C-alpha positions as CSV (number, residue, x, y, z in Angstrom):
1,M,18.7,2.5,17.2
2,P,17.9,4.1,13.8
3,T,16.9,7.8,13.7
4,A,14.4,9.6,11.4
5,Y,12.7,13.0,11.2
6,C,9.3,13.2,12.9
7,E,7.0,15.5,11.0
8,K,4.8,16.1,14.1
9,C,7.6,16.8,16.6
10,K,9.7,18.7,14.0
11,K,13.0,17.1,14.9
12,K,15.0,13.9,14.6
13,Q,14.0,11.1,17.0
14,E,15.1,7.5,17.5
15,M,12.6,5.1,16.0
16,K,10.6,2.8,18.3
17,D,9.8,-0.7,16.9
18,A,11.9,-0.1,13.8
19,K,11.6,-2.8,11.1
20,K,13.6,-3.2,7.9
21,V,11.5,-3.2,4.7
22,T,12.3,-3.3,1.0
23,L,10.9,-0.8,-1.4
24,K,9.4,-1.8,-4.8
25,N,12.7,-0.9,-6.5
26,G,14.7,-3.1,-4.2
27,K,16.2,-0.4,-2.0
28,P,16.3,-0.9,1.8
29,A,14.3,1.3,4.2
30,M,13.2,1.5,7.8
31,K,9.7,1.9,9.3
32,G,8.9,2.7,12.9
33,L,7.1,4.9,15.4
34,C,8.1,8.1,17.1
35,P,8.6,7.4,20.8
36,K,7.2,10.7,22.0
37,C,4.0,11.2,19.9
38,G,3.5,7.8,18.2
39,T,3.5,9.1,14.6
40,K,4.7,6.8,11.9
41,M,8.3,7.4,10.8
42,F,10.0,6.3,7.6
43,R,13.7,6.4,6.5
44,I,15.0,5.3,3.1
45,G,18.4,3.6,3.1
46,G,17.9,2.0,6.5
């Protein structure tokens, strides 16, 4: 599972429901949710 930094928990977490997305400039990224608090998480270069 991909990991990203959660701003609310203040530490790296594994993303829940991670989805691959493409940014406007064509670069890959990942979107998901924090499994502990439910905050949206985002990572560039997924």
